[in-house]
N, C-alpha and C positions, 0 to 999 in steps of 0.2 A: 660630573657622573656621577661620583658615588655615593652624594649625597641626592640623587633621585634613583636609585638602586636601596637604598636608606629610608626613603620616603615614598619609596615600592612595600618596602615587607611591612612597613607599622600600614599602611593603609590595607594591609590582607592582613594582619594581626588585626586592627581592629575589626575586620568586618565578620573572620570567625570568631574571635570574644561575643558579637554582638547577636547571636547567634542561642536562643534557648532553646529549653527542652525539656518537655513537658510528660508523663504516663497519663495515657490514658487506655480506660479499660473499656470496652463495650458492652453489654450486656447480650447483646443478637446482635444476628446481621444488616445493616443500613449500605444503602445503594448512594453515593455521591457524584454528582455527575456520571461517567459510563464507566466509575468502578463501585467491583463490589465487597464490602470491608467483610471480614469474618466476625463472629464475637470476639471476642481477647484483648490482648494487651498490645498497646500501640505507642509508640512513641512520634512527637506531634512536635516537630522542629520551626520553632515560628523566628522566622529571621526578615528586620525588616516590616516590611507591610503586605508578607506572602506568608504562609505555612505551608506542610506536606505531614502527611501522616504519613509515619511506615510501620507494615505489619513487620512484626517481630521474627514470624515463620516465615517470613516470605516478602517479595518485593513487590508492591505492591500501596499506590500512592494517591493522594486526592490534593488537590492543589485550595486553598481559600485564602480567604482574606483576612490580615489585618487590621482592629477595630479601636478604638479606646472609647468606652464607654463610659458615663457621667461618672458613675459611679463605680463603688467596689466590687468584686466576685465576693460573698464569703468561702461558700464550697464552687471543685468546677460542677458544674452542668454538663447536660448535652441536651440539644431542641431536635426536635425532631418531628418530622408531619408521614400522615398516611396518604400514598399516594396508589391509586390504584390496589390496596393491598399493600402493598411493598412500601417498608421504614425508611425514608426521606432522611437522612445528617443533614439540617440544617445548622445548625453554630451549636460550638464549642467557647462557651464558660468559663475561662480561666482562674481557678481561688486562688485568691487573693492576689491579684490584680487587678483593671476595668480594661482587661483583654478581653477581644470578642472573634474568636475565629466559623467566618461566615462563608459558609460552602457553597452559597447562590450562586 
């Protein structure tokens, strides 16, 4: 019984340690799915194969999928597309890593 509890705490600790966060600055308002992201500072939390953007001023979340690319990105970059005059966030390339968060 004690070993199971210890194993449970160990796995819980690994899950928490696996989550990484990055600070992102959006220079303009973007749409991601049904969410509207205002221009400003965000924390991008990457956990396994999923990612969540959190607004530092409130509770705005946008889910994305984490993909590993073949090359390492030098800088953090945001890819977007304008659809019907509205900018939509498509992906964030994380500088210093080969990870890309895809919001499509």
